[in-house]
DOVEX-921135 format. One record per residue: residue in three letters; z, x negated, y negated of N, C-alpha, C, O in turn. Coordinates in pm, whole numbers, plus 50000, padded with zeros to 5 digits. Each point is the difference from the previous one (the first is absolute). Layout:
BEGIN
ALAZXYZXYZXYZXY;...
//
This chain:
BEGIN
MET531305152051047498665002150029498865004649928500325005949897;PHE498314993150125499415005449925498505001150120499834990550077;SER499345019649925498884999950033498834995149962499885001849878;ALA498884991050184499024994849946498785006450071499975002650120;PHE499224999449808498785007550054498704989850017499544994449900;VAL500105004150180499014983150023499025005650071500185004650112;SER498924995449839498195006550011498944989649984499704998449882;TRP499584993350210499274992349937498715001750128499794989650063;PRO499515020949970499155009150101498794988150029499484999350112;THR500144992049784498954991350047500244987049941499114993049952;ALA502475003050054500654984750038500774999150025501034999249935;PRO498715000350226501334995650102500524988949940501165003349976;VAL498644982849978500494990849970500965002849875501184996650008;THR498375009249884500995004949917501075006650020501024998149933;LYS498905011250170500745010750040501384991950072501165000849960;SER498384992250146500844984050011500985000349923501085005850004;LEU498174983849889500494994849919501235005949960501144996150026;VAL498435015849896500885008749930501085004250111501154998949957;ILE498775005250163501145003550063500554988950036501215001650007;LYS498414985050027500894988150000501044998049875501214997849995;ALA497745004249905501274995249863501005014649964500764998449905;LEU499285011950146500485012249996501394998150108501095005449979;GLU498614985850138500834998050077500994988649962501084998250056;ALA498424994049839500744987649954501175001449899500834991649963;LEU498965024849993500895001749898501605003550038500225001750120;LYS500674999249806501244999850057500365015149918499495000849888;PRO501175008650149499575004350108498625004250030499445002249892;SER499784999950206498705000150017499675011950018500555004750100;PRO498535004849825499525012749990499655008450136499564994550101;ALA500645017349892499265007250082498545001250007499625006449902;VAL499304989950181498794999849961498985013150098499855001550121;VAL499585006449751498935008850054498884999849979499484992949913;THR499965014450157498424999749982499525014349979498955001550062;SER501345007249886499835015549957500614998649852501054995849951;PRO497965008950009500825001849832500475014149983499775006049895;GLU500945000050212500735012549983501884993049996500544990150051;GLY499855018949878501764997250007500524996349866499365002249897;ASP501724992650104500734990049890499524986549985500754991550048;LEU498165004149897499584983349978500584993749871500205007149901;ASN500024982550098500684994349910499184984049935500224994949890;LEU498835000350215499284989349999498575005550058499865004050116;LEU499164995749793498405003050090499604983949967499804993849895;TRP500175003250215498874983250003499305001050083500304995850112;SER498325011149858498985004650049498634995549927500074993149898;THR498695010950154498575000749938500195006149874500975007450015;TYR498684993449882499605005249890499945013650013500755007249935;ASP498434997150141499445015850037500995007250102499745010650057;ASP501394982149958500775008450088501545000449937501045004350049;ILE498694989949831501525003949898500005012949904499215004749918;ASP501694997750117499795014449924500554992749840501154996049983;HIS497995003649931500064996549871501125008649861500574997349894;GLU499155015250213500535013749885501924996750020500824999949909;LEU499454997650243501604996950022500414987249974501144995650013;VAL497714997249942500484991849992500564992549840500784990649986;HIS498365019149886499825003949901501285006249959500674995749906;SER499715016450182501075009649975501664994050036500995003549935;GLN499044988750160500814993550069500344987049977500084991550088;ARG500205006149757499474982849991501654991050029500234988050010;GLU500745024849996501594990750037499874995350166500304989250051;THR499235021150001500314997550155498794996950070500254999950121;VAL498484997349854498885000850083499144989449940499555000549885;LEU500254990050199499054985749972498535001550076499805007150099;SER499264985049836498595002250012499564986050037500234990649924;SER499295008350161499184989049993498654998149940499364990050032;SER500065019949871499184999849932500015004349841500375011749989;TYR499374982849900499755004049879499225014650031499345000650103;THR500715011349808498875009850043498654994049934498824999550033;PHE502204995349827498265001949886500094981749997501044994949959;ARG497874996850085499804985549977498104997350013499414990550053;LYS500205017649900498294999449989499664984149909499024993050024;ALA501745004649899500234995049901499794983850049499344991749938;LEU501365006250180499944987750080499385001650139499774988850047;ILE500005017650006498875000750163498705005549918499204992350052;ARG500205013649879498755003649974499434992449926500414998749885;LYS498484994250161499484988649923499495000349873499984990949917;HIS499485023550074499714999149877501015004949901499974994249891;PHE500875014950123501655001149935500544986949967500324997149885;LEU499784996050202500474983849985499694991149878500734995149913;SER497775004550111498734995349923500415002649843499964991449912;ARG500415021550073500385009449856501184994449990500214989749935;SER500665016750129501484990649950499964987249948500274996649885;LEU499324995150223499964985549947499244995449881500324989449947;HIS498695017750007499134996449860500805008049925500364995249892;ALA499995014850133501105005149851500934994149964500544999449889;TYR499754994450238501304993949948500234984749952500924995349932;VAL497564996350143499994987449881499145005449896499564990349939;THR500095018350020499545003749865501184999549906499904996549882;LYS501405007950186500755002749913501174988449999500704996549905;HIS499304998550231500574985849976499134989950040499794998650121;PRO499414990949759499224994650025500224985350067499184992150046;ASP502485007149942500744986650064500325000150168500254991250083;SER499615023449921500465001850164499364990050103498864996449971;GLU501674998750139499484993950131498845007550063499114994650065;LEU500975014949917498775010350032498494994849930498954998150061;THR501335000249782498684996549977499034988950096498795001150019;ASN502144987850035498844995750082500584997650112499994989150056;ALA500635022449990500335001550166499285012050065500275002950117;SER498745004849808499125008150035498725001849981499705004249888;PRO499114993450216498684997849988499315011449881500165012249995;LYS499394982949954499065009049888499545012850082499744995950113;THR500095014849881500275011350066499015012349920500265004749889;PHE498824998150179499445012749921500145013450097499945000550123;GLU500255010449781499855014950127498795005250001499494999049888;ILE499885005850184499085008150023499775015450072500634999750105;GLU498925009749883500005011150040498945005350047499665006849903;LEU499224996050214498975004650028500145004950129500904996650076;SER498025012949953499945007350131498674993750050500094997550120;PHE498684998949826498964997350004499374987949902500324995849889;VAL498615000750208499934985249893498955001449891499624990249935;ASP499995020150047498935003449868501175002449906499615001849885;GLU501514998750127501054998049871500024989849956500275000349880;LEU499514987650168500254987749990499704991649886500684990949952;GLU497655015849999499274992049907501145004349876500524992249920;GLU499685021050090500485005849872501684993349970500434998849885;LEU500164998250205501094993649968499984988449969500744997549905;LEU498604992350146500024988649931499134996549854499964989249942;LEU499445022250023499935000149848500545007649900499795001649880;ASP501315004650237501225009849880501534992150028500464990749933;GLU500025014450161501414995650071500274989450015500984994349954;LEU497985000250132500214984850077498844994749883498975001150067;TRP500814996449866499254992249915500264984550003499364990550045;GLU501305010349918501284984750033499454992750147499204990750006;LEU501265014250073499604996450124498655001850007499594990850071;GLY499245017949883498664998150021499364984549912498924994450018;LYS501915002849911499784987249901500014988150127499144992250041;GLU502185010549997500234990050118499144996750108499694988250021;LEU499795023550065499214999750058498454998249933499034999650076;GLU500864999549815498434993849973500074986449981499034992350010;ASP502365003849958500104982850036500234996450106500234988050010;GLY499825018050080500234996950124500964983850075499884993950106;GLU500955004449782500454987550045501445001450091500424991450078;LYS500125019949895501435007350059499245005250158498825001450030;TRP502415000450044499965009650133501185005149953500934995749931;TRP498725018150143500825008849997500515010350179499884996650118;ILE500415010049848500885006750116500705014849991501045004449951;LEU497695001850133500215016149966501405005750114500174995850115;LYS500605013649819501045001550101499835017449981499735003949887;PRO500465007350235500055011049979501725001149969500934994150055;GLY499075016249833501145003449956501215003050075501144996349972;MET498405012550152501405007450111499234995150113500165006750102;ALA499214985449905499704993150170501114989150015500784995349916;ASP499045002250218501174985949980499154993050181499075003050076;ARG501864988149914499724989750138498664991149973499424993250085;GLY500175008549769498734991149998498505009850013498814997050004;ASN501875014549999498245010250034499795002349857500735005649918;GLY498124989150070498955003749890499444989049893499044999549923;ILE502184990750116499814985349905498634991350005499794992850098;ARG499565007849828498634991949944500084990349916500874999349914;MET497794988150112500504991749890498705000849917499045004350064;PHE500674992049785498545005049947500204988049880501074994349982;ASN498095004049965499674992449874498725004749907499534993349908;SER500095017450127499255002849904499705018150021500535006850087;LYS498584997849819500235015649993499035003450112500255011150049;ALA498604982150012499205005150104500624995950107499265002750095;ALA501954990849955500534998050071500995011950021499845006950101;LEU501174996149813501055013449973498995010850040500355007550091;GLU498464994349856499215011650025499665003950169499945011150053;LYS499904976949999499864997650154501335006450098499895007950094;ILE500964988049869501475002850052499805013349967499605007150093;PHE500584998849788499625014950039499075009550051500135011750035;GLU499144982349963498405004650067500755001150162500165010750058;GLU500184977749992500474996950140501055014850010499795009050082;PHE501064991149841501125011050044499625010749970500735009250036;GLU498084994549891499405011350027499325004150102499715011650025;GLU499914974850060499275002050118500955006550087499965011850035;SER500954978849997500965003750092500735013950009500425005050104;ASP499695001549742500285012750020499035008850077500365011850001;SER498584985850060499475009049995499234995150188499225006750067;ASP501314982249960499944999050097501105005050121501175002449973;ASP498154999150195501405007450055500664990750079499494989250028;ASP501545014350008501164992850063499394987350096500424988549983;SER498655014450107499594986650098499804992149925500684989849997;GLU498105013149897498904991849932501314992549890499994988049968;HIS500965021249990500734988049906501104994250071500694992649931;GLU499655008650185500724991050122499214989250037500494989050026;SER498245013549977499334983550107499224992549856499084992150023;GLY501355010949825499734991649937500894986849986501144999250046;GLY498314992249897500684984949960501225002649935500505011250005;GLU500194976449917501004993449970499915011249869501095005049975;GLU497714999949933499895006549870500425012250057501035004149948;ASN498425004650162500185013950028501715001150043500765009349973;LYS499554977750102501465004250075500715001949849500495011249988;THR499624982149920500735003449842499355008749887500274998549881;ALA498925010150165499175008249919500965011749979500815003050087;VAL499085003449802500745013049939498915008649936498924996349955;VAL501725019550052499225007749953499975001349868500835007549949;THR498394986849981499995002149840499895012449975500914999749917;SER498775011450082500455014549991501315006149966500225007449904;GLN500684988450191501384998450035500944994649924501015005249953;LEU498484981050035500754991849924499314994849877499424989250011;ARG500565016949874499834997149891500214989049901499204994749923;HIS502465002750104500714988949918499254988950064499585001950114;PHE500224987549831499794987150055500754989649860500135003449883;VAL500134987750161500344989549882499464984950057500104996550117;ILE499374996149782499144988450002500964989049985500975002349929;GLN498954987350120501174985549964499104990349989499124995850075;GLU501395000249774499444981850011500194994550149501005001450070;TYR497844992249961500164990450163501094989049944499924997649880;LEU500824997550176500694990249974499534984250120500254997450117;ASN498934995149764499224991350092500474987550049499354991750062;ASN502245007749893500824985450010501215002250047501124998449951;PRO498365006950190501365002650087500664984750097499414990650052;LEU502045012849939500674989450079499254997550128499595010650047;LEU500084978450027499685000450105500894990650125500494988750000;MET499435021050092500784992250085499235001650152499005006850023;ASP501854983850085499445007850150500935003050069500674990450038;PRO499735021650003500925004250083500074994950137501005000750070;ALA497714993249970500254995250126500894982749990500144992250094;GLU500235006149797500754986849961501375006850045500714991450053;VAL499965022149944500535006350061500525002450195500235011650036;SER499824983350011499964998250136500525012150041501105002349950;ILE498395008450143500725010450055499715002050153498784999950017;ASN501675001250058500065006850210499254983649968498894998849948;GLY501694993850079499714982849980498244994549969499424990050042;SER500155020549876498354997749926500114985650001501024993450023;ARG497475001149940500344986549946499325001749874499155008349969;ARG501564979849945499815001849893498794991150019499714992350091;PRO499375012449749498764991250011499834989449907500604998249895;ASP498364993950167499844981849974499794999649830500394991549920;GLU498625024650052499364998449843500355012849975499415009450054;PRO501664992449856500485015449973498505005449885499304993049927;GLN500665018550093499315006649862500885012449986500705006650077;GLY498904994149767500545009649923499545014950007498855004249983;PHE502025001550039500095015450014500505006449897501024995049954;LYS498545016049986500885004549886500775013750083499585006450097;PHE501704995449824501265007150055500185007149863499884997349880;HIS500405011550186501175010549911501544999150022500314995250109;LEU500745008449809501314999150037500185018350025499575009549935;ARG501154989750172500505015749982501805000050014500924997050076;ALA498815007949810501974997649929500265016050066499085007750028;TYR502534995549992500535011550020500575001449912500704990349972;CYS499385021749930500715002349876501165012950011499585011049964;VAL501314988550066500955013749979500295004949839500334993149904;ALA499535015650100500635010249884501135009750011499885009650075;GLN501144988749859500715007450017500705004449872500244992649904;GLY500175025650111500665006449899498964997849875498814997249992;ALA502075005149928499505002649848500264985649888500375003149887;LEU499444982350142499324999250089500154985149994500064993949893;LYS500014999750235500204987850102498554995550045499275008050059;VAL500334979549912498734995450100500684988650060500914994149943;PHE498575002350195500094990650052498844991150047498895005149986;LEU501144984250060498814991350080500794997050107501074993949989;PHE498355011150139500264992450124499684982649995498994994149960;ASP501995001950082499334984649997499024991450088499404989749971;LYS500635016350126499175004950125498424999149983499535010950033;VAL499824983149942498895002249918498734996250103500004988250033;LEU499135018550014498864997450067498854996349939499725002949884;ALA499444989450203498744991149934498865009450131500014997850122;LEU499255010649817498465005950098499114989149911499924996549882;PHE499455000050251499064993649961498535004950055499975007050101;SER498724989049829498735002350040499644996150142500494990750065;ALA498515018749977499644994950128498914989649968499374996850101;ALA500304998049803498584988350017500644988049873500615005549909;PRO499314983850086500114990349903499125003349866498775000550004;TYR501865001449894499635001149868498774993449946499924987949975;VAL499005022250006498984991949912500275012049844500515011149995;GLN498844979749890499575007449905499195014950010499024998950075;PRO501085010349887499045011549989498704996249975500014991649911;SER498535011450138498754998549944499175008849995500115008250092;ALA499254993249851498705016250020498924994650030499394990549950;GLU500285019650182498744996950086499195012449973500455010949964;GLU498504986350055498755015550038499554997250090499944989850068;ASP499535024349936499464999450144498004999349946499514997749890;GLU499855005350237498894996449942499195013549882499054996949929;ASP501425014350071499195006749880500584999149859499745007949910;GLY501554975450075500905000449918500905005749955500614998049895;ASP499575011450203501615009349968501364988750076499964992950100;PRO500895009249822501024996350035500864998650153500105010050072;LEU500324980849958500625004950152501324993950009500324988649967;PRO500525022550090501225001649978500444982950048499414992250074;VAL502025006349841500604987250056501135001650128500755009350030;ASP499084979850018501174998650131500644999249945500024992849900;LEU501275017950160501224999949923500944993250097501175001849968;GLY498684991450134500544991650122500954991049927501204999750026;PRO498044990549851500964990849934500635003849905500684990849956;HIS499465020049977500535009849906501295010350003500924999349919;LEU499025009750178500845006250042500494996550104499534996850109;THR502005004649829501284995150104500955012150018501224999449988;ASN497795015750052501125006250050500175003750090499245009750009;THR501464989050103500444992950152499335017950032499555001550114;SER500415008349811499415014650059498374997550064499475005450097;LEU500044985549820498704999050054500034987950091498924994750027;GLN502384999650031499564987750139500905002050090500824991750040;ALA499015021750000501145001550110499894994650144500795000550094;GLU497754993349887500034993250131500294985850015499824993450102;ARG500595003049798500434987249954501564997950042500534989050018;GLY500065022949993501475001050039500394990749895499184996749914;GLU502244998150088500894992049927499094983949949500604990349953;GLU498295010050065499144985549967500334997049866500284988349976;GLY499745020649924499545001749908501085001249886499755000249880;VAL501725000650186501135005149959501034987449962499874991250085;ARG500935005949831500874989049974501065003549949499805010949948;LEU501654984750031500955000649908499464991449879499494988950017;PHE500635015849886499654989949873500824989050040499424989150002;SER501785011250029500694985949960499574991850153500334988150000;GLU499105016050109499294991950078499114992149947499664990250066;LEU499775011949809498924991849947500324988649952499124991549994;ILE501845006249973500894987349928499464988050109499845000250122;SER499994990949790499164990050052498774999050067499614990150061;CYS499675022749923498555004150029499044995049885500205003649884;GLN499054990350142498734990249899499725011549911500045011050054;ILE499644988549805499395007049915498764998050003499664989149954;LEU499395018750090498354993849991499215009049899498845003850015;SER501904998649890499565006649909499644990749883498815000949969;GLY501974989649953499874991549915499094987550013499544998250113;PRO500114992349786499134990650031500674986450082499284992050060;GLU502195006849932500364996050100501295004750092500925007749974;ARG498854986250118500855004950104501614998350002500564989150009;SER500075022849980501834995250015500775009450107499415005750091;GLN501714995049891500195008850080501035009549936500594996749897;PHE499685017750177500225007249937501584998250022500465000650114;SER500414996949765501355003249995500965008749978499495010149950;THR501984991350067501135009350020499645004549815499845011749966;GLU500104976149930500125005849879498635005849965499945007349900;ASP498914990350172498915011649978500305014650060499585010149942;MET500984990450147500115015550040500935004449923499905011849967;LYS501304980049981501325007449933499205004649876499875011849966;ALA499504975749961499275005249877498955015050035500075009649924;ILE499244990550166499285014649998501055009050040499885010449935;LEU501134990050147500745008649992500645007749898499945012349992;ASP500654980349933500834997449833498705009249942500245011449960;GLN498564984050038498925009249917499805015450100499905010549936;MET500064990150178499875012850058501405008149955499675011649977;VAL501814986550001501075006449957499195004749857499765011949982;VAL499814977349913500035003549891498705011849960500115008849915;VAL498814988850160499135011050023500515013850037500005011049944;LEU500444984450172500835016950051500705006849906499655011149960;ALA501444982549998500495006849857498895006349932499885012249991;GLU499554981749974498695002549843499625012750035500115010249932;THR499324988550204499235012150055500835009350007499405010549976;PHE501974991750051500465013150018500385004249852500085011749961;LYS500114978149971500335004149844498735009249948500135010149931;ALA498574984550117498755004349957500115018050057499755009849930;ALA500704990150219499875013850042500865009049956499715012049993;LEU501714981949963500995006249931499485006449850500695008349941;GLU498094987050009499335002749849499175013650057499545007349913;ASN500324995350187499115013350028500815010750065499715000850120;PRO501095006749847501105004950034499425011050070500785004650083;ILE497985001849911499335008550086500154995350146500655004350095;HIS498574985749890499594994250150501244987450053499724991250081;PHE501235009849874501014990350075501305008749899500235002649882;GLN500444999950267501335005549962501014998850103500325007250095;PRO500174980349856501324993550069501195007550011500715001549901;LEU499715005050243501345008050009501334993850059499904993950107;PRO501295007149835500894994250039500424999050163500684991550056;ASN498785018449987500255006650158498614992650057499725005650106;ALA499594987149873499184997350074499924980050017500574991049937;PHE498515009050169499624985150015498354999150034499365010449982;GLU500044979650059498414999150049499794983750021500204991149917;LEU499455008250185499094987150028498575001449963499285009850016;PHE500424978549930498584998249914499604984450134500804992750059;GLY497965007649944499294988650010498874995149903498935005549976;ILE501614981849969499444993649884499034990950062500384991150076;ASP498505010749897498684988849980500014990849869500025006049893;PHE499974983050107499784986849940499134990950010500214993150100;LEU498855003649838499094988150021500644988349918500465003149890;VAL499614985550145500574990449948498494990449978499274996350092;ALA500525001249770498784991149922500564986549998501154996049983;ASP497724997950040500394982649966499034995449924498774999550002;THR502104997049930499424993149820500464985649998501224998849997;PRO498224992350005500894980150032499895005349851499515010649960;GLY501094979049969500324995249895500935011949900500904996649924;ALA498745014650091500875011149921501614996050082500394992450089;GLN500275018749812501705001750040499945014649972499455006149908;PRO501164997750181500164996950146498364994650059498905002749951;ARG501394989150166498564998950048499775014150086498955006249989;PHE502004997650087499805015750037500125005949963500834996649916;GLN498875018250065499865010249931499825014150093499015004150060;VAL502185000949929499805015250125499265011149895500335001449882;ALA498915004050167499395013349978500145012250082499775001050120;LEU500665008549794500275010950088499075011350031499415006849916;LEU500534994350203498215008250052500165015250034499125008249978;GLU502334995250089500125012049993501145004150061500554990850060;ILE500285024749950501215002250078499855009350108499115008549989;ASN501414991350086499755008250095501525007350054500944993350043;ALA499085020649946500975006850094499735002050163498935002550057;GLU502274995749994499865003750138499114988150069499035003050071;PRO501344983349906498884989550019500104999250152501015001850067;ALA497744995349975499804998150155500764988750062499344990550043;ILE502095009249968500574989650028499794995250144500224988350034;GLU499255022850064499654997050124499154985850044500104992850099;LEU499065006749782498914988349993500774985149956499314990449965;THR501765009150039500874987549991499924996950134500104987949984;GLY499785013350141500114997150148501274996750014500934998949920;PRO498934999350240501324998150105500754986249930501204999049975;ARG497754990750001500824988949971501185001549916501174997650028;LEU498225007849841501044998949882500415012449976499995003649882;SER500355003650197500465014350022501465000149947500465010049945;TRP500254978350074501655000049941499855002749886500705009449964;ILE498474984949937500465002849859499765012749977500525003649894;LEU498785006650173499865012649964501725005950046500705007749935;GLN499534987850156501475006350046500864995249880500765007649939;ASP499074979950032501024996649865499825008549895501025004349945;LEU497684999750006499625006449875500885010650007500755003749910;PHE499085002850243500305013649954501795002150061500655010349979;THR499704981850071501614994549978500285005349834500465010249949;ALA498934975849998500344998749852499995014249925500855004849925;ILE497915000550119500165013249944501015011549993500315006149898;GLY500094995750208501225009550049501204993549943500945006949961;GLU499084980050032501314996049919500025003949877500725008849954;VAL498164982249969499755003749861499875014149934500325002349883;CYS499145007850210499605011449940500755013050036500455009149931;VAL499534988350222500655011750101501405000549963500545009649945;GLN500084978350092501165000350039501175004649855500725010050003;PRO499234979149867500245003349881500095020049986500965005949949;PHE497964999850101499855012049890500935008950100500405010349946;PHE500034987750197500705006750062501724994950003500905006250056;ASN499224982949880501234994950006500494994349896500134987949984;SER500275024149913501004993949861500864996650007500755002349906;LYS499604992250173501474985850026499324987249985500634989849971;LEU497775010350055499564987349949499484997049884498965005549965;GLU501744984249945500064997349890498984986249996500214989850065;GLU498735012449849499154993249988499954986649931500175000249878;LEU499684991650163500274987149951499234995849886498965006249981;GLU501374983249926499154999949924498554992950050500094989250058;TRP498685016349923498974989350063498895002249886499315009449960;THR500904975450003498575000549876498674998650049499604996450111;VAL499615008149755498324994550048499774985150066500644990149965;GLY498645010150106499734987650045500894993950139499774989050050;GLU501315020950003501064995250060499695003250136499425010849997;MET500694984650131499275008550118501715000450096501014992950003;ARG498595018250055500925004150071499425007250125499085007749973;HIS501304991250176499555007550136498694998349975499365010550010;GLY499674974749943498434998149975499495008949908498795001750008;LEU502095007449865499445005249923500054993249874501114997049955;ILE497564999549964500374992749860499845011849930499175008350038;LYS501734994049838500335011649930498804991149875500084988649953;CYS498915021950027499234998149885500045007249896499444996249897;LEU501315016850110500365010749886501255007350030500385003450112;ASP500284998849765500735008150001500165008849857500704997549902;GLN498845008150109499585007849846500815016450061499945005050112;GLN500784999949760500245017550020499085008249926499554998449887;VAL500265010550195498975008850009500365014449949500875001050085;ARG499195008149864500235013250008499045006150082498784999249986;ALA501995008350119499615002650095499045017749951500455008049918;PRO498504993550146499135009749957500735013050034500665000850103;PRO499205013449776500915010750040499395003550157500535008850068;
//
């Protein structure tokens, strides 16, 4: 029997799922909540893991997190990794599966003018044209904080001016602000931002067509934007799996194309993010209203094309197949940045992957997935109680695939090919990587 250290001080749902997954193992380990003593498994939040122990005891200690994985989970590092990879591999699926992205590093708005004339010259030209919309995301913030939309240099300057103003506001003023203040960030502390091209042709459906808790289906469905939250498990050095139960997270308001508006002084007004942001962290008051299983959308009407049709099982499978390929290519890209991604043979990790599905009628394929971001320690509690059963399936699968074999050498691994599914996990990548020293 081995001993398992479990610690999730701010995530009780995750802690419960981990303990249940460990109890399902044969034999089940002794679970402790103190990092003291002779430990074999560290299945806990990143900050509570003894990473030095993990590196020094690779034969006997298993960790639930890689030590170095910024190339995946930090937006600006991920952007660099993907850009470098598609430059070297122009035929990669990532060429069409990652929105055009710029990095920006500044603390004060008066630095922006010089950046747009120098390092971000290409972005400056795009903003002069004003034809495209862009999304600003802080490189190290999460849960939708700091996300803004703009299509001009003046609008981008206005955003950073508002961030600076929020720096000087006291807490009471900050908390009493509107939606923009609720998601403001401290610019002087978050220097890194990424600017992504806004994809203005998202696949649209109406979540209300999937009745939950007896809710009435709409007589006239409306098109809502959504993104797919997929759970990815990386194991050792290196196998990558996609959990087959994917969530669709919908926006709070029906979709409209973004438009630029000005106040009476001619200054750009903030864009209403309601139809565009699909982050459940910003919609806590909606409960489970905007959360569906991707598979539940089969037979729902596609509301984004010129003609209405039904979303089919074949459509969903084609999208999942793309996600498998994009995940594999993304981890390959990270592997080419060995400073910031170092897979260990005695580690595994759960990631939350966000994809957007674009709808381009007449194109092949019609539905094209785009990778938005990768999240460590994803906020699984936002799934809600109705679909909590998929989380237990996920954590049980992690125990069976990542934990059990490490401590039971008698378990012979059967041939598991890329694309094949076991325990609800689809293998995306199986690549032998030399472990870092």
